[in-house]
N, C-alpha and C positions, 0 to 999 in steps of 0.2 A: 062939319066943308075944308076942316080941316089934313083929312083922310084924302078927300079928292084931289087937293092939295098936294097931297104928298105923291100922292099915286103920279101926278102927273110931273117932279121933280123927276121918281124914277124910274119915268120911261124915259125924263130927257137925259138921263143919266144913264141910262143903257143906249139913245142913239149917238151920242156924244162919245161911249164905249165903240161902240159901233163900228163910229168914222174914224176913229183913230186907228184901230188894227185896221180897216181899208188900208189906209193911206199907209198904216205902218207897213201892211204887205206890198203896196205901191212897191215902196222905198225898198225892200226889200227885193223884189224883182227885179225894181233897177239898177238896183250894186252888182247882183250877179250877171247881170247882160254886159254892165263896162265891166268886169274883172271877164269877163270870159272871150269878151272881143276882143279885148285891150290884148290877153295872155295872145289871142291869136291871129291878131292884125297889127298890130305893132311889134317894126323888126327893123327899124332904120332910126337910132335915135340921133345922129349923128346933125341930123337937119332936121328946121322948126316944122317944117312944114310936113301935111303925112303924102306918100303917094298916089298915083293912081291907084295901087294895087293894096296897098293900105285901105283906100275911100274903097274901093268895092268890095275889098274883103271885111268892114266892119258894114256896108249895106248891106252883103248877103249875111253875116252874125247876127243883126240884127232884127233883118224881117228872119227870118229863121227861130227864131227865139221866142218872137211872136207868136208866129205860124202854130210854134207847139205851145206856143202859154196857151192860147186864142185852143187846139185843140186839147189839152187836158180841162182847161176847166167846164167844154163843153162836158166832156166826159163824166169829168166828177158834176154836173148837173145829173147829168140820166142817170146816170148813178145815185143821187138822190132823191130820183125820182122814184125809182124805181124802190131801195128803201121804204121811200114815205109807202107805198102804194103796200109793201109786205103790212108796217105799221096798224096801217087803216086794216087790209085783212084782217089780223092779226085781233086786232080791237074789234070786230063784226062778229067774230068766232065765237071770241070769249062771251059777248055779252047776246050771243045768241042760245 
């Protein structure tokens, strides 16, 4: 019974590590987005508010960044699927 509890604990720890890695990746992306869009769009530091062109720039920058991230994620998933198919095929050939 102790071994079963150990396995459950291991799964929970792996799940927590996976969640933590996901959160870290989200924050890295957010920080990169913030840095890129701020550097590109914040131009006037003499007033406390954003100008309309700065707001428009930030909205466009954010949209482009998110679309690019979505596209990269989609391509990565496609690549992973192809690689998994190659592994399965190689295993089947090795077992034949």
